[in-house]
KOLROGU-167732 format. One record per atom (N, C-alpha, C): residue in one letter; x, y, z. Coordinates in steps of 0.1 Angstrom, whole numbers, plus 2048, in hexadecimal, padded with zeros to 3 digits. Each point is the difference from the previous one (the first is absolute). Layout:
AXYZ
...
end
This chain:
MF21D9DA0E
M7F780480C
M7F880A7FE
L7F5801807
L7F880A7FD
L80780E80E
T7FE80C7F9
T80380A803
T7F880680E
P804809808
P7F580480C
P7F68097F8
R8048077F5
R7F68067FA
R7F37FA7FD
V8047F37FB
V7F57FA7F6
V7F97F780F
L80A7FD809
L7F67F5808
L7F680D809
K80580F802
K7F5808806
K7F28037F7
L8037FF7F2
L7F27FF7F9
L7FA7F57FE
S8077F27FF
S7F67F5801
S7FC80180F
L80180580D
L7F87FE80A
L7F680B800
L80380B7FC
L7F38087FF
L7F37FD7F9
R8057F97F4
R7F67FA7F9
R7F77F7805
R80A7F5806
R7F97FA807
R7F580580C
L80180B803
L7FE806810
L7F58047F4
G8028087F9
G7F38087F7
G7F07F7800
A8077F47FA
A7F67F57FA
A7FB7FB80C
A8087FC80D
A7F57FE80A
A7F6806808
S8058107FB
S7F480B805
S7F68017F6
A7FF7FC7F6
A7FA8027F3
A7F47EF807
A8067F8803
A7F67F67FF
A7FB7FF80F
R80380780A
R7F980280C
R7F580C7FD
A80580A7F8
A7F580A802
A7F47FB7F3
A8037F67FC
A7F67FA7F5
A7F77F5807
E8057FF80D
E7F77F280B
E7F880C807
R80380C804
R7F6809809
R7F48027F6
P7F680180B
P7F48047F9
P7FE80D7FD
P7FA8067F6
P80280A7FE
P7F680D80A
P808809800
P7F880680F
P7F380A7FD
C7FA80380D
C7F08007FF
C7FA8107FB
R7FC7FF7F7
R7FA80F7F9
R7F3804804
P7FB80C806
P7F5804804
P7FA7FD7F1
R7F07F9802
R7F37FE7F8
R7FB80E7FE
V8008057F4
V7F680A800
V7F37FA7F4
F7F5803807
F7F48017FA
F7F980A7FC
P7F97FE7F4
P7F980C7F6
P7F880A808
A7FE809801
A7F9809805
A7F27FE7FE
R7F580180A
R7F27FB7FA
R7FC810805
S7F38037F4
S7FB80C800
S7F17FB804
N7FB80C80A
N7F37FB808
N7F48037ED
H7F97FB800
H7F78027F5
H7EF7FD80D
S7FA80A7FA
S7EF7FA807
S7FB7FA7F5
R7FA7F5801
R7F77F6800
R7F38057FA
G7FC7FC7F2
G7F48017FF
G7FC80E7F8
Y80880D803
Y7FD80E7FB
Y80B8057FE
S80C7FC7F7
S80A8067FD
S7FF8067F5
S80280D800
S7FF8097F2
S8067F87F4
E80A7FA804
E80A7F97F3
E7FB7F77F6
G7F67FD807
G7FB7F17F8
G8047F87FA
G80C7FD80D
G80A7F17FE
G7F67F980B
S7FE802809
S7FE7F980D
S7F37F37FA
K8087F2806
K7F67F77FA
K7F1800808
Y7FF80A80C
Y7F5801805
Y7F38067F6
N80680D7FC
N7F48097FA
N8017FB7EF
R8077F47FC
R7FB7FB7F5
R7F07FD7FE
P7F97F880A
P7F57FE7FC
P7F480A7FE
M80380D80A
M7FB80B7FB
M7FF8057F6
R80D8067FE
R8028047F1
R7FC7F97F6
Q7FF7F3801
Q7FA7F87F4
Q7F37FF802
F7F980280B
F7ED801803
F7FF80F7F7
A80980C803
A7FA8097FC
A8028007F0
E80A7FA7FC
E8018007F2
E7F47F97F6
E8007F2808
E7F47FB7F9
E7F1809802
N7FD80780A
N7F7806806
N80080E7F3
E80B8067FB
E8018087F6
E7FF7F97F0
A8027F8801
A8017F67F3
A7F07FA7FE
N7F87FC80A
N7F67FB7FF
N7F480C80A
P7FD80A7FD
P7F780880B
P7F47F9801
Q7FA80380A
Q7F37FB802
Q7F58087F8
P7F17FA7FB
P7F680A7F9
P7FE80780E
L7F680D7FC
L7FE80A805
L7F47FA80B
I7F97F97FA
I7F47FB805
I8037F680D
Y8107FC803
Y8007F8810
Y80180E806
Y80080B7FF
Y80380C80D
Y7F08057FF
V7F88017F5
V7F2808801
V7F97F8804
V7FD7F67FF
V7F27F7806
V8047FF811
P8097FF804
P8057FD80E
P7FA80F807
S80480A7FC
S80080C804
S7F08017FD
A7F88007F6
A7F28037FC
A7F77F480B
L8057F5803
L7FA7FB80D
L80280480A
L80E805806
L80080980C
L7F980B802
V7FB8077F7
V7FC8107FF
V7F17F9801
F7FB7F67F9
F7EE7FD800
F7FF7F880F
A8097FA807
A7FD7FA80C
A80080A80A
G80880D7FC
G80080A809
G7F480A803
L7F98007F3
L7F48087FD
L7F67F8807
V7FD7F47FC
V7F67F6806
V7FF80280F
T80C801808
T8007FE80C
T80080D806
F80080A7F9
F7FE810805
F7EE8027FF
V7FC7FC7F5
V7F37FF7FC
V7F77FA80C
H8067F47FF
H7F97FA80D
H7FC80380F
Y80C805805
Y80380880A
Y7F780B801
N7FE8097F4
N7F780C7FE
N7F27FD802
D7FD7F57FA
D7F17FB7FE
D7FC7F880F
E80C7FC809
E7FD7FC80A
E80080A809
K80480C802
K7FE80D807
K7F78057FE
R7F88027F1
R7F780A7FF
R7F67F6807
A7FA7F2801
A7F67F9804
A80380180D
V8077FE808
V802802810
V7FA80D805
T80580B7F4
T7FC810806
T7F28017FB
Q7FB7F97F5
Q7F68037FE
Q7F27F680A
E8077F5804
E7F57FA80C
E800804809
A80E805806
A7FF80C80A
A7F480D801
Q7FF8037F9
Q7F780D7FC
Q7F37FF7FD
Q7FE7F37F9
Q7EF7FD7FE
Q7FC7F780E
T8087F9808
T7FB80080F
T80180380B
S80E80D7FF
S7FD805808
S8007FA811
V8087F27FE
V7FF7FC80E
V80F7FF809
P7FD80180A
P80E806809
P80D7F47FE
K80C807804
K8097F37FA
K8007F780D
R7FB80080D
R8007F6805
R7F57F67FF
C7FA8017F5
C7F47F3800
C80C7F67FC
T80C7FF7FF
T8077F47FC
T8067F880C
T7FC80680A
T8037F880E
T7F57F67FE
N8037F280A
N7FB7F47FE
N7F880180D
R7F37FB7FF
R7F47FF809
R7F97F37FD
P7F77FC809
P7F97F57FE
P7F78007F2
A7FF7F57FC
A7F68017EE
A7F17FF808
I7FE80E805
I7F08027FD
I7FE8067F6
G7F37FD7F7
G7FC8087F8
G8047FD7F6
G7FC8067F1
G8057FD7F6
G7F58087F3
P8017FC7F1
P7F88097F6
P7F07F9801
F7FC80C800
F7EE7FB7FE
F7FC80D7F5
K7F17F67FC
K7F880C7F7
K7F27FF807
L7FD80C803
L7F07FF808
L7FD80C7FC
Y7F0801800
Y7F98107F9
Y7FA80A80F
D80380A7FE
D7F980B809
D7F07FF7FF
T7FF809806
T7EF801802
T7FB80A7F7
E8048037F3
E8018097F4
E8027F37F6
N8057F47FF
N8017F67F5
N80A8037F9
N80F807808
N80B8017FD
N8057F7804
E80D7FC7F7
E8087F7805
E80B804807
V8057F980C
V80980280A
V8087F9801
T80F7FE7FF
T80C7F97FF
T80980980B
E8067F2805
E80C809809
E8098097FF
S8048027F1
S80580D7FA
S7FC80A804
K7F0803801
K7FB80A803
K80380780C
L7FF7F680B
L80280280D
L810804805
R8077FE7F5
R80D80280A
R8058117FE
G807803809
G80580E802
G7F880880D
N7F57F6805
N7FD80480B
N7FF7F780B
W7FA80380B
W8007F980B
W7EF7FD802
T7FF7EF804
T7F17FC7FB
T7FE7F680C
L7F5803806
L7F97F780B
L7F87FB7FA
M8017F07FE
M7FA7F67FB
M7F47FB80B
Y7F37FE7FC
Y7FA7F5807
Y7F77F67F6
F8007F3806
F7F77F67F9
F7F37FC809
G7F58077F9
G7F17FC804
G7F67FF7F7
Y7F4801806
Y7F48017F8
Y7F6806806
T7FA8057F6
T7F4809803
T7F37FE806
S7FE7EF805
S7F47FC806
S8047F880F
C80E8027FF
C8057FF812
C7FB802809
P7F67FD80C
P7F7806808
P80780480B
D810800805
D80080A809
D8138027FE
I8077F9800
I80E8027FF
I8038077F4
G7FA8017F7
G8068057F1
G7FD80D7FF
P7F4809809
P7F880B7FE
P80C80780B
A8027F980A
A80B80980D
A80C8027F8
E8057F67F8
E80F7FF7FF
E7FE80A7F2
V7FA8037F6
V7FF80C7F5
V7FE80D805
Q7F77FE80D
Q800811807
Q809801805
K80C7F8809
K809803803
K80C8057F6
M8017FA7F5
M8088037F6
M7F980E7FC
A7F38027FE
A7FC8117FD
A80A80C80C
D7FE7FA80A
D80380480E
D8118037FF
V8087F97F7
V80D7FF804
V8078087F4
V7F68027F5
V80680A7F7
V7FB80D802
K7F6802805
K7FE80C805
K80880680B
L8057F6807
L80C80580E
L8088047FC
L8077F87F7
L8117FF7FA
L7FF80E7F7
E7F38067F7
E80380C7F8
E7FF80C80E
S7F67FB806
S80280E80B
S80880280A
K8067F7805
K80A80080A
K80C7FB7FE
Y8017F97F7
Y80E7FF7FE
Y8078057EF
G7F58067F9
G8008067F4
G8047F87F4
T7FD7EF804
T8067F97F4
T7F27F87F5
K8028007F7
K7F47FD7F8
K8037EC7FD
I7F57F87FF
I8027F77FC
I7F87FA7F9
T7FF7F47FA
T7F77FC7F7
T7F67F3805
P7F4804803
P7F47F6808
P7FE7F37F0
L8057F5805
L7FE7F37F9
L7F47FA803
F7F27FD800
F7F57F6800
F8007F87F7
I8067F1803
I7FD7F27F4
I7F77F9803
T7F67F77FA
T7F47FC801
T8047F2801
I8007F9809
I8007EE802
I7F67FC7FA
D7F58087F8
D7F17F9800
D7FD8057F2
P8047FF7F7
P80080A7F5
P7F77F77F5
Q7F47F6806
Q7F77FC7F9
Q7F3806807
R80180B80B
R7F680B804
R80280D7FC
D811800805
D80480F801
D8028067EF
S7F78027FC
S8058077F3
S805810800
P8028077F9
P80780C7FF
P7F8809805
A7F67FF7FE
A7F180A802
A7FD7FB810
Q8007F6805
Q8007FD80D
Q809805808
L80E7FD7FB
L80D805808
L80180F803
K7FA80B7F3
K7FB80E803
K7F7801808
A7F87FC801
A7F4802809
A8067FD80F
Y8077F4803
Y8047FD80C
Y80B808804
L8098057F8
L80C806809
L8008117FF
S7F38047F8
S7FE80C802
S7F980880D
E7FA7F4809
E7FA80480B
E80D7FD80E
F80B8007FC
F80B7FF808
F80A80C7FC
D8058007F4
D80880A7F8
D8037FD7F5
P7F98097F7
P8048027F3
P80C7FE7F7
R80B80480A
R80D7FC7FE
R8057F07FB
I7FA7F9809
I8027F1800
I7FB7FA7F3
I8117FE7F9
I7FF7F97F5
I7F97F0800
G7F07FE7F7
G8017EF803
G7FF7F87F3
L8077F6804
L8047F97EE
L7F87F2805
T7FB7FB7F3
T7FB7F2802
T8057FB7EE
G7FA7F8801
G8057F67F7
G7FC7F07FA
S8047F87F5
S7FD7F5800
S8047F880E
I7FA7F0801
I8037F880F
I80F7FC7FE
N8047FD7F2
N80D7FA7FD
N80A80C80B
A7FB80C7F7
A80B80E801
A7FF80480E
V7F67FD808
V80180880F
V8067F4808
R7FD7F57FC
R8067F4804
R8127FC801
Q8058057F3
Q80D8037FE
Q80180B808
I800809801
I80180F80B
I8037FD812
A7F77F87FF
A7FB7FA812
A80B7F77FE
Q8047F47F9
Q80F7F8803
Q8088097FF
E80380A7F9
E80E806801
E80380A80B
Y7F4803805
Y80080980D
Y7FC7F680F
R8037F3800
R7FE7F6808
R7F2803805
V7F68037FC
V7F0807805
V7F97F17FD
F7FA7FC80F
F7FB7F6801
F7F08007FB
F7F47FA7F8
F7F2802801
F7FC7F47FB
K7F37FF804
K7F77F1800
K7F38037FF
K7F67FD7FB
K7F48017FF
K7F97F480A
V7F7805807
V7FA7F980B
V7F1805804
D7F57F5803
D7F3802800
D7FC8067F4
D8057F67F4
D7FC8077F3
D7F17F87FD
I7F98067FF
I7F08007FB
I7FF8077F1
G8027FE7F8
G7FE8097F4
G808809802
Q7F880E803
Q80580B7FB
Q80380A80F
D7FC7F4809
D803809810
D8077F2806
Y80F80A802
Y80A7F9806
Y809809806
L8087FD809
L80E805804
L80D7FD7FB
V80A807803
V80B8007FD
V80A80080D
E8097F5803
E80B80080A
E80A8047FB
S80680D801
S8098027FB
S80F80780E
S808803801
S807802805
S8058127FE
H7FC80880B
H7FD80D801
H80D8067FD
N80A8017FA
N809807801
N80480D7F7
M807809800
M80380C7FB
M80E8017FC
Y8058027F5
Y80E7FE7F9
Y80480F7FE
L80B803808
L80580D7FB
L80A7FC7F3
L7FD8077F4
L80B7FF7FA
L8098117FA
D80D7FC7FE
D80780C7FA
D7FC8027F6
P80B8077FA
P8018077F1
P7FE7F97F8
C80C7F3803
C8057F67F6
C7F17F27FE
L7F5807809
L7F77EF801
L8047F880A
E80A801809
E8047F6806
E7FB80380F
T7FB7F4806
T7FF80380B
T80580480C
A7FF80880A
A806807807
A8007FE80E
R7F17FB800
R7F97FA80F
R7F47FC7FC
C7FA7F680E
C7F47FA7FD
C7FA80380C
F7F3805805
F7F980580A
F7F57F7800
G7FD7FA80C
G7F57F8805
G7F1808802
A7F77FE803
A7F5807806
A7FF80480B
E80C7FE80A
E80080580E
E80380D802
Y8058047F4
Y80480F7FD
Y7F780C801
E80080880B
E7F580A7FB
E80780C7F2
A7F8807802
A8038097F4
A80B80D805
S7FF80380C
S812807802
S8087FC7FD
D7FE7F480A
D8117F97FE
D7FF7F97F5
L7F77FA7F8
L8077FF7F0
L80580A7FB
A7FA80E800
A80680B7F7
A810805809
E8057FC80B
E808803806
E80D7F37FC
A7FA7F57FA
A8087FA7FE
A8038017F3
I7F48027F8
I8068017F0
I80A80F800
T801807805
T80580B802
T8107FE801
L8007F980A
L80D7FD804
L8097F67F4
E7F67F97FB
E8067F57F5
E8048097F8
I7FC80C7FD
I80180B7F2
I80D804801
Q7FE80180D
Q80C80E805
Q80E7F3802
K7FC7F6801
K80A7F5800
K8067FF7EF
A7FB7FC7FA
A8038007F4
A80480C7F6
S7F980C806
S80A80E7FA
S80A801808
K8067FB809
K80D802807
K8097F57F5
S7F97F37FF
S8097F57FE
S8048057ED
S7F78037FD
S8048097F2
S80B80A7FE
T7FC808807
T80A80E801
T80D7F8805
N8007F9809
N8107FC803
N8057F27F4
Y7F37FD7F8
Y8097F67F7
Y8048097F1
S7F680B801
S80880B7F4
S80D8067FF
A801802810
A80D808808
A80B7F87FA
T7FF7F3802
T80A7F77FD
T8067FB7F2
N7F48047FA
N7FF7FC7ED
N80380B7FB
end
């Protein structure tokens, strides 16, 4: 028979075994999860050299150091750039000098760039002294141009006299000088000597021009002048023509056209107004530019 003490020990052992079994069946307690600390690294430009982003850059630099480019790869492009700059600079200076020289030679006002009707053009004729006259020799002065011929019976002499009177009025009354120009439309009969003798009867300052038939026909077409032979019997004939006077500015552009109905005083006044208008326009142009 077991003693009470033995029974007590046996009971304690059983209770301990049951507690151990229940403890084994319980899930383990939850523990907080610890993450490893993350360090912030700059991408691509780290000074440590261990980043995956700066490995290609370091490799490229090492390759360049190992295989340096020849000096010609740098010298040739630089020389080409310098040469192109010099060419551009020289070309600009040449154009600038050309424009300056042209302006000095022609001395044409800046307002010559204004657009006007296409009347007039280049020509080559001869004066009463057989000197060649082109449009370039008339530039820089105001010109009063008339197309006629020395054998004209009525209107022609009256228009030439009007031209002479206008030149005198402009100088005496308005203090303006103008170049009077008489161009023959009958070059077959109007030789330089014939023109000189004819114009000296009106005013020796009137410049007479003649030339070949083709040259006269060309300038007449450029200034829209009509002329045609009529009653042609050998050397005895008349020439029908438009009796207009053209006022040309210093650029040899037609400023105004005057018909035969103008009197000398009216014509001188109209010419003065045109010259004043052009002078004012040129002043305004220079002020704005």
